[in-house]
C-alpha positions as CSV (number, residue, x, y, z in Angstrom):
1,X,59.4,-126.3,-40.0
2,X,57.4,-123.4,-38.7
3,X,57.2,-120.5,-41.0
4,X,58.6,-117.3,-39.7
5,X,56.1,-114.5,-39.4
6,X,57.4,-111.2,-40.5
7,X,55.8,-107.9,-39.7
8,X,55.0,-105.7,-42.6
9,X,55.4,-102.0,-41.8
10,X,52.8,-99.9,-43.6
11,X,54.2,-97.3,-45.9
12,X,54.8,-93.9,-44.3
13,X,51.7,-91.7,-44.3
14,X,49.3,-94.7,-44.4
15,X,47.8,-96.1,-41.3
16,X,47.4,-99.8,-40.6
17,X,44.0,-101.4,-40.1
18,X,44.8,-101.7,-36.4
19,X,45.6,-98.0,-36.1
20,X,42.4,-97.1,-37.9
21,X,40.4,-99.3,-35.5
22,X,42.1,-97.8,-32.5
23,X,41.4,-94.3,-33.9
24,X,37.7,-95.2,-34.4
25,X,37.6,-96.6,-30.8
26,X,39.2,-93.5,-29.4
27,X,36.7,-91.3,-31.3
28,X,33.8,-93.4,-30.0
29,X,35.2,-93.1,-26.4
30,X,35.4,-89.3,-26.8
31,X,31.9,-89.1,-28.3
32,X,30.6,-91.2,-25.4
33,X,32.3,-88.9,-22.9
34,X,30.9,-85.8,-24.6
35,X,27.4,-87.3,-24.6
36,X,27.7,-88.3,-20.9
37,X,28.8,-84.8,-20.0
38,X,26.0,-83.3,-22.1
39,X,23.4,-85.6,-20.6
40,X,24.6,-84.7,-17.1
41,X,24.4,-81.0,-17.9
42,X,21.0,-81.4,-19.4
43,X,19.7,-83.4,-16.5
44,X,21.1,-80.9,-14.0
45,X,19.5,-78.0,-15.8
46,X,16.2,-79.9,-16.1
47,X,16.3,-80.6,-12.4
48,X,16.9,-76.9,-11.6
49,X,14.1,-75.9,-13.9
50,X,11.8,-78.4,-12.2
51,X,12.7,-77.1,-8.8
52,X,12.1,-73.5,-9.9
53,X,8.8,-74.5,-11.4
54,X,7.7,-76.3,-8.2
55,X,8.7,-73.3,-6.2
56,X,6.7,-70.9,-8.4
57,X,3.7,-73.2,-8.1
58,X,4.0,-73.2,-4.4
59,X,4.3,-69.4,-4.3
60,X,1.2,-68.9,-6.4
61,X,-0.7,-71.4,-4.3
62,X,0.4,-69.7,-1.1
63,X,-0.5,-66.3,-2.6
64,X,-4.0,-67.5,-3.6
65,X,-4.5,-69.0,-0.1
66,X,-3.5,-65.8,1.5
67,X,-5.8,-63.8,-0.7
68,X,-8.7,-66.1,0.2
69,X,-7.9,-65.7,3.9
70,X,-7.7,-62.0,3.6
71,X,-11.1,-61.9,1.7
72,X,-12.7,-64.1,4.4
73,X,-11.2,-61.9,7.1
74,X,-12.5,-58.8,5.4
75,X,-16.0,-60.3,5.2
76,X,-15.9,-61.2,8.9
77,X,-14.8,-57.6,9.7
78,X,-17.5,-56.2,7.5
79,X,-20.1,-58.3,9.2
80,X,-18.8,-57.3,12.6
81,X,-18.7,-53.6,11.7
82,X,-22.2,-53.9,10.3
83,X,-23.6,-55.5,13.5
84,X,-21.9,-53.0,15.9
85,X,-23.5,-49.7,16.7
86,X,-21.8,-46.6,15.3
87,X,-20.8,-45.4,18.8
88,X,-18.8,-48.0,20.9
89,X,-19.4,-48.2,24.6
90,X,-17.8,-50.3,27.2
91,X,-21.0,-52.2,27.7
92,X,-21.5,-53.1,24.0
93,X,-17.9,-54.1,23.7
94,X,-18.1,-56.3,26.8
95,X,-21.3,-58.0,25.4
96,X,-19.6,-58.6,22.0
97,X,-16.3,-59.9,23.4
98,X,-15.5,-62.2,26.4
99,X,-12.2,-60.5,27.2
100,X,-10.4,-57.3,26.6
101,X,-7.6,-59.2,24.8
102,X,-10.1,-60.6,22.3
103,X,-11.6,-57.2,21.6
104,X,-8.1,-55.7,21.1
105,X,-7.1,-58.5,18.8
106,X,-10.3,-58.2,16.8
107,X,-9.9,-54.5,16.2
108,X,-6.1,-54.6,16.2
109,X,-5.9,-51.7,18.6
110,X,-3.7,-51.4,21.7
111,X,-5.6,-50.3,24.8
112,X,-5.3,-50.8,28.6
113,X,-9.0,-50.9,29.4
114,X,-12.4,-51.2,28.0
115,X,-12.9,-47.5,28.2
116,X,-9.7,-46.8,26.4
117,X,-10.6,-49.3,23.7
118,X,-14.1,-47.7,23.2
119,X,-12.5,-44.2,23.1
120,X,-10.0,-45.3,20.4
121,X,-12.7,-47.0,18.4
122,X,-14.9,-43.9,18.5
123,X,-12.0,-41.7,17.4
124,X,-11.0,-44.0,14.5
125,X,-12.7,-43.8,11.2
126,X,-15.4,-46.4,10.6
127,X,-13.4,-48.4,8.1
128,X,-9.7,-48.7,8.3
129,X,-7.7,-48.0,5.2
130,X,-5.8,-51.2,4.6
131,X,-3.3,-51.7,1.8
132,X,-5.1,-52.6,-1.3
133,X,-5.1,-56.4,-1.8
134,X,-5.0,-55.8,-5.5
135,X,-1.7,-53.9,-5.3
136,X,-0.2,-56.6,-3.2
137,X,-1.3,-59.3,-5.6
138,X,-0.1,-57.3,-8.6
139,X,3.4,-56.8,-7.1
140,X,3.6,-60.5,-6.2
141,X,2.5,-61.5,-9.7
142,X,5.1,-59.2,-11.2
143,X,7.8,-60.9,-9.1
144,X,6.6,-64.3,-10.3
145,X,6.5,-63.1,-13.9
146,X,10.1,-62.0,-13.6
147,X,11.1,-65.4,-12.3
148,X,9.3,-67.1,-15.2
149,X,11.2,-64.9,-17.6
150,X,14.4,-65.9,-15.9
151,X,13.4,-69.6,-16.2
152,X,12.7,-69.1,-19.9
153,X,16.2,-67.7,-20.3
154,X,17.6,-70.7,-18.5
155,X,15.7,-73.1,-20.8
156,X,17.0,-71.2,-23.8
157,X,20.5,-71.6,-22.5
158,X,20.0,-75.3,-22.0
159,X,18.6,-75.7,-25.5
160,X,21.6,-73.8,-26.9
161,X,24.0,-76.1,-25.1
162,X,22.2,-79.1,-26.3
163,X,22.3,-77.8,-29.9
164,X,26.0,-77.1,-29.6
165,X,26.7,-80.5,-28.2
166,X,24.7,-82.3,-30.8
167,X,26.5,-80.3,-33.5
168,X,29.9,-81.3,-32.1
169,X,28.9,-84.9,-31.7
170,X,27.5,-85.1,-35.2
171,X,30.5,-83.4,-36.8
172,X,33.0,-85.6,-35.1
173,X,31.2,-88.9,-35.3
174,X,32.2,-91.3,-38.1
175,X,29.4,-92.8,-40.3
176,X,28.0,-95.6,-38.2
177,X,25.6,-97.1,-40.8
């Protein structure tokens, strides 16, 4: 004769072993979900920081390249100014440049003829006052510094979120030793 299995109900207020296991499994699932969400947020923030970092590096590289180009251009202009006579004539300009367009582009002056170009050059001061490259560089560096400060704030936010998540996970996790 087979024995009849009877279910034993746990006393009220006490959980059965199955309920305890289900509770632990639910807690582990919740912890896993929290960790997945935290990891996702951390990876997203890290990707954003990496993009910002790359963009800043590109901007600094571009700025340095532009400064080098400006320096080279300034040296070429200084050499050209040094080799030209103080008074510009149509003949000296025609000897120096093949076309009127080349001469106008070189001096960055609008003129309709060689005579007009020579007249404008003779009226203009010997050295044009261009915006100071140092001021341009300083303003660009200040902008970059502001962005770096913003990135630092973002990193601090990410670290705060990670710390909060770890605190929540560690408080809610059962001993797994």
